[in-house]
N, CA, C and O atoms as a GROMACS GRO file, in nm:
protein
  288
    1MET      N    1  12.831  15.017  17.380
    1MET     CA    2  12.914  15.063  17.271
    1MET      C    3  12.947  14.949  17.175
    1MET      O    4  12.964  14.971  17.056
    2LEU      N    5  12.955  14.829  17.228
    2LEU     CA    6  12.990  14.715  17.144
    2LEU      C    7  12.886  14.688  17.035
    2LEU      O    8  12.926  14.659  16.922
    3PRO      N    9  12.755  14.695  17.063
    3PRO     CA   10  12.659  14.677  16.953
    3PRO      C   11  12.676  14.781  16.843
    3PRO      O   12  12.655  14.751  16.725
    4PHE      N   13  12.712  14.903  16.879
    4PHE     CA   14  12.734  15.006  16.778
    4PHE      C   15  12.851  14.969  16.687
    4PHE      O   16  12.845  14.990  16.566
    5ILE      N   17  12.957  14.915  16.745
    5ILE     CA   18  13.073  14.872  16.666
    5ILE      C   19  13.034  14.757  16.574
    5ILE      O   20  13.076  14.753  16.458
    6TYR      N   21  12.953  14.662  16.624
    6TYR     CA   22  12.904  14.552  16.540
    6TYR      C   23  12.823  14.605  16.422
    6TYR      O   24  12.842  14.561  16.309
    7ILE      N   25  12.734  14.698  16.449
    7ILE     CA   26  12.648  14.750  16.342
    7ILE      C   27  12.731  14.820  16.235
    7ILE      O   28  12.710  14.798  16.116
    8VAL      N   29  12.824  14.904  16.277
    8VAL     CA   30  12.908  14.977  16.180
    8VAL      C   31  12.993  14.880  16.098
    8VAL      O   32  13.003  14.894  15.976
    9SER      N   33  13.054  14.783  16.166
    9SER     CA   34  13.140  14.689  16.091
    9SER      C   35  13.058  14.600  15.999
    9SER      O   36  13.102  14.571  15.887
   10LEU      N   37  12.942  14.555  16.042
   10LEU     CA   38  12.859  14.471  15.955
   10LEU      C   39  12.804  14.551  15.837
   10LEU      O   40  12.798  14.498  15.726
   11CYS      N   41  12.766  14.675  15.859
   11CYS     CA   42  12.720  14.758  15.746
   11CYS      C   43  12.832  14.781  15.646
   11CYS      O   44  12.809  14.781  15.525
   12THR      N   45  12.953  14.800  15.696
   12THR     CA   46  13.068  14.815  15.606
   12THR      C   47  13.091  14.689  15.525
   12THR      O   48  13.116  14.696  15.405
   13LEU      N   49  13.083  14.573  15.591
   13LEU     CA   50  13.100  14.447  15.519
   13LEU      C   51  12.990  14.426  15.415
   13LEU      O   52  13.016  14.378  15.305
   14ILE      N   53  12.868  14.461  15.451
   14ILE     CA   54  12.756  14.444  15.357
   14ILE      C   55  12.775  14.532  15.235
   14ILE      O   56  12.751  14.488  15.122
   15VAL      N   57  12.819  14.655  15.255
   15VAL     CA   58  12.837  14.747  15.142
   15VAL      C   59  12.948  14.699  15.049
   15VAL      O   60  12.934  14.706  14.927
   16PHE      N   61  13.058  14.650  15.105
   16PHE     CA   62  13.173  14.615  15.021
   16PHE      C   63  13.170  14.471  14.970
   16PHE      O   64  13.218  14.445  14.860
   17ARG      N   65  13.115  14.378  15.047
   17ARG     CA   66  13.118  14.237  15.005
   17ARG      C   67  12.987  14.192  14.941
   17ARG      O   68  12.988  14.110  14.850
   18ARG      N   69  12.876  14.244  14.988
   18ARG     CA   70  12.742  14.204  14.941
   18ARG      C   71  12.725  14.052  14.949
   18ARG      O   72  12.679  13.988  14.854
   19ASP      N   73  12.762  13.997  15.063
   19ASP     CA   74  12.758  13.853  15.087
   19ASP      C   75  12.629  13.820  15.162
   19ASP      O   76  12.596  13.888  15.259
   20ILE      N   77  12.558  13.716  15.120
   20ILE     CA   78  12.431  13.680  15.183
   20ILE      C   79  12.452  13.636  15.328
   20ILE      O   80  12.366  13.658  15.414
   21GLN      N   81  12.565  13.572  15.355
   21GLN     CA   82  12.593  13.527  15.492
   21GLN      C   83  12.609  13.647  15.586
   21GLN      O   84  12.560  13.643  15.700
   22THR      N   85  12.674  13.751  15.542
   22THR     CA   86  12.690  13.871  15.624
   22THR      C   87  12.557  13.941  15.644
   22THR      O   88  12.529  13.991  15.753
   23ILE      N   89  12.476  13.946  15.540
   23ILE     CA   90  12.344  14.009  15.550
   23ILE      C   91  12.256  13.931  15.648
   23ILE      O   92  12.184  13.992  15.727
   24MET      N   93  12.260  13.799  15.642
   24MET     CA   94  12.180  13.718  15.734
   24MET      C   95  12.231  13.732  15.878
   24MET      O   96  12.152  13.734  15.972
   25TYR      N   97  12.362  13.742  15.895
   25TYR     CA   98  12.419  13.762  16.028
   25TYR      C   99  12.372  13.895  16.086
   25TYR      O  100  12.336  13.904  16.204
   26PHE      N  101  12.372  13.999  16.004
   26PHE     CA  102  12.324  14.131  16.047
   26PHE      C  103  12.176  14.126  16.082
   26PHE      O  104  12.133  14.186  16.181
   27GLY      N  105  12.097  14.056  16.000
   27GLY     CA  106  11.954  14.042  16.029
   27GLY      C  107  11.930  13.968  16.160
   27GLY      O  108  11.843  14.008  16.238
   28GLY      N  109  12.005  13.862  16.183
   28GLY     CA  110  11.992  13.788  16.308
   28GLY      C  111  12.033  13.871  16.428
   28GLY      O  112  11.972  13.862  16.534
   29PHE      N  113  12.136  13.952  16.411
   29PHE     CA  114  12.179  14.041  16.518
   29PHE      C  115  12.070  14.142  16.553
   29PHE      O  116  12.043  14.167  16.670
   30CYS      N  117  12.007  14.199  16.450
   30CYS     CA  118  11.900  14.297  16.473
   30CYS      C  119  11.779  14.232  16.539
   30CYS      O  120  11.720  14.289  16.631
   31VAL      N  121  11.742  14.112  16.493
   31VAL     CA  122  11.629  14.041  16.553
   31VAL      C  123  11.658  14.007  16.699
   31VAL      O  124  11.570  14.019  16.784
   32SER      N  125  11.781  13.966  16.728
   32SER     CA  126  11.820  13.934  16.865
   32SER      C  127  11.812  14.057  16.955
   32SER      O  128  11.764  14.048  17.068
   33GLU      N  129  11.858  14.171  16.907
   33GLU     CA  130  11.853  14.294  16.987
   33GLU      C  131  11.709  14.337  17.014
   33GLU      O  132  11.676  14.377  17.126
   34VAL      N  133  11.623  14.329  16.912
   34VAL     CA  134  11.482  14.366  16.930
   34VAL      C  135  11.414  14.271  17.027
   34VAL      O  136  11.337  14.313  17.113
   35CYS      N  137  11.442  14.142  17.013
   35CYS     CA  138  11.383  14.041  17.101
   35CYS      C  139  11.430  14.062  17.246
   35CYS      O  140  11.348  14.055  17.338
   36ASN      N  141  11.558  14.088  17.266
   36ASN     CA  142  11.610  14.111  17.400
   36ASN      C  143  11.550  14.236  17.463
   36ASN      O  144  11.515  14.236  17.581
   37TYR      N  145  11.536  14.342  17.385
   37TYR     CA  146  11.478  14.466  17.435
   37TYR      C  147  11.333  14.444  17.477
   37TYR      O  148  11.290  14.490  17.583
   38SER      N  149  11.256  14.374  17.391
   38SER     CA  150  11.114  14.351  17.423
   38SER      C  151  11.097  14.260  17.544
   38SER      O  152  11.011  14.285  17.629
   39LEU      N  153  11.177  14.154  17.552
   39LEU     CA  154  11.166  14.064  17.666
   39LEU      C  155  11.205  14.132  17.796
   39LEU      O  156  11.146  14.107  17.901
   40LYS      N  157  11.304  14.218  17.790
   40LYS     CA  158  11.346  14.290  17.910
   40LYS      C  159  11.235  14.383  17.958
   40LYS      O  160  11.213  14.397  18.078
   41ARG      N  161  11.166  14.447  17.867
   41ARG     CA  162  11.054  14.535  17.904
   41ARG      C  163  10.932  14.454  17.946
   41ARG      O  164  10.855  14.500  18.031
   42PHE      N  165  10.913  14.336  17.888
   42PHE     CA  166  10.798  14.253  17.921
   42PHE      C  167  10.810  14.195  18.062
   42PHE      O  168  10.712  14.191  18.136
   43PHE      N  169  10.930  14.150  18.098
   43PHE     CA  170  10.953  14.088  18.229
   43PHE      C  171  11.013  14.190  18.326
   43PHE      O  172  11.116  14.162  18.388
   44LYS      N  173  10.952  14.305  18.339
   44LYS     CA  174  11.004  14.407  18.430
   44LYS      C  175  11.005  14.354  18.572
   44LYS      O  176  10.901  14.318  18.627
   45GLN      N  177  11.121  14.349  18.630
   45GLN     CA  178  11.136  14.308  18.769
   45GLN      C  179  11.237  14.402  18.834
   45GLN      O  180  11.331  14.448  18.769
   46VAL      N  181  11.215  14.429  18.961
   46VAL     CA  182  11.310  14.515  19.030
   46VAL      C  183  11.438  14.437  19.055
   46VAL      O  184  11.438  14.314  19.057
   47ARG      N  185  11.544  14.508  19.074
   47ARG     CA  186  11.672  14.443  19.103
   47ARG      C  187  11.669  14.381  19.242
   47ARG      O  188  11.591  14.424  19.327
   48PRO      N  189  11.753  14.282  19.266
   48PRO     CA  190  11.760  14.222  19.400
   48PRO      C  191  11.797  14.326  19.506
   48PRO      O  192  11.854  14.430  19.474
   49GLU      N  193  11.764  14.297  19.630
   49GLU     CA  194  11.783  14.393  19.739
   49GLU      C  195  11.927  14.437  19.757
   49GLU      O  196  11.952  14.553  19.789
   50ARG      N  197  12.021  14.348  19.739
   50ARG     CA  198  12.160  14.387  19.762
   50ARG      C  199  12.206  14.494  19.664
   50ARG      O  200  12.298  14.569  19.695
   51ILE      N  201  12.144  14.502  19.548
   51ILE     CA  202  12.179  14.607  19.452
   51ILE      C  203  12.084  14.725  19.467
   51ILE      O  204  12.122  14.839  19.439
   52ALA      N  205  11.961  14.700  19.511
   52ALA     CA  206  11.864  14.808  19.527
   52ALA      C  207  11.905  14.902  19.640
   52ALA      O  208  11.854  15.014  19.647
   53ARG      N  209  11.995  14.860  19.728
   53ARG     CA  210  12.041  14.948  19.837
   53ARG      C  211  12.117  15.068  19.784
   53ARG      O  212  12.122  15.172  19.850
   54LEU      N  213  12.173  15.056  19.668
   54LEU     CA  214  12.251  15.166  19.611
   54LEU      C  215  12.158  15.263  19.539
   54LEU      O  216  12.146  15.262  19.417
   55ASP      N  217  12.091  15.347  19.618
   55ASP     CA  218  11.988  15.435  19.563
   55ASP      C  219  12.044  15.536  19.463
   55ASP      O  220  11.976  15.571  19.366
   56HIS      N  221  12.165  15.583  19.485
   56HIS     CA  222  12.219  15.682  19.393
   56HIS      C  223  12.245  15.622  19.254
   56HIS      O  224  12.240  15.694  19.155
   57PHE      N  225  12.272  15.493  19.247
   57PHE     CA  226  12.286  15.428  19.116
   57PHE      C  227  12.150  15.398  19.054
   57PHE      O  228  12.138  15.396  18.931
   58GLN      N  229  12.050  15.374  19.135
   58GLN     CA  230  11.917  15.346  19.082
   58GLN      C  231  11.860  15.467  19.009
   58GLN      O  232  11.784  15.452  18.914
   59ASN      N  233  11.896  15.586  19.054
   59ASN     CA  234  11.847  15.706  18.986
   59ASN      C  235  11.919  15.729  18.854
   59ASN      O  236  11.863  15.787  18.761
   60ILE      N  237  12.043  15.685  18.846
   60ILE     CA  238  12.120  15.705  18.723
   60ILE      C  239  12.084  15.600  18.619
   60ILE      O  240  12.057  15.633  18.503
   61PHE      N  241  12.083  15.473  18.661
   61PHE     CA  242  12.058  15.364  18.567
   61PHE      C  243  11.918  15.309  18.589
   61PHE      O  244  11.891  15.248  18.693
   62LYS      N  245  11.829  15.329  18.495
   62LYS     CA  246  11.693  15.276  18.504
   62LYS      C  247  11.689  15.140  18.436
   62LYS      O  248  11.639  15.127  18.325
   63THR      N  249  11.742  15.040  18.503
   63THR     CA  250  11.748  14.907  18.445
   63THR      C  251  11.665  14.810  18.526
   63THR      O  252  11.620  14.841  18.637
   64PHE      N  253  11.646  14.692  18.471
   64PHE     CA  254  11.569  14.589  18.536
   64PHE      C  255  11.660  14.474  18.574
   64PHE      O  256  11.782  14.482  18.556
   65SER      N  257  11.603  14.368  18.627
   65SER     CA  258  11.684  14.263  18.687
   65SER      C  259  11.748  14.167  18.587
   65SER      O  260  11.832  14.087  18.627
   66LEU      N  261  11.713  14.172  18.461
   66LEU     CA  262  11.781  14.087  18.365
   66LEU      C  263  11.924  14.135  18.350
   66LEU      O  264  11.948  14.252  18.320
   67ARG      N  265  12.018  14.047  18.372
   67ARG     CA  266  12.157  14.089  18.384
   67ARG      C  267  12.226  14.111  18.250
   67ARG      O  268  12.318  14.192  18.242
   68SER      N  269  12.184  14.043  18.146
   68SER     CA  270  12.258  14.051  18.021
   68SER      C  271  12.165  14.093  17.909
   68SER      O  272  12.044  14.074  17.916
   69ASP      N  273  12.223  14.150  17.805
   69ASP     CA  274  12.147  14.187  17.686
   69ASP      C  275  12.146  14.076  17.583
   69ASP      O  276  12.090  14.092  17.475
   70ARG      N  277  12.208  13.966  17.614
   70ARG     CA  278  12.219  13.856  17.518
   70ARG      C  279  12.133  13.738  17.562
   70ARG      O  280  12.127  13.706  17.681
   71LEU      N  281  12.067  13.675  17.467
   71LEU     CA  282  11.987  13.557  17.497
   71LEU      C  283  12.074  13.434  17.513
   71LEU      O  284  12.040  13.344  17.590
   72ILE      N  285  12.184  13.429  17.441
   72ILE     CA  286  12.268  13.310  17.442
   72ILE      C  287  12.368  13.317  17.555
   72ILE      O  288  12.449  13.226  17.572
   0.00000   0.00000   0.00000
C-alpha cells in the first residue's frame, strides 16, 4: 500500500509544482520498482525451510526468498 501512496502523492506534486526534482524522484522510484520486480523474478528461489513449513501461507502468498522490495 505504501508504494501506492508514494505514487499518488508524487503525481499530485508533479501536477501542482511541475518541479524537475520531483519528476526525477518519481522516475527513479518507478525505475527502482521495475528493477526490483525483475530481479525478484530473475532470482526465483524458494523460501527457507523454516518458513516453507507453513504450507497454508505458501498457498496464499506466492512469494520468493527475497525479503524486501527495496534495493537500498
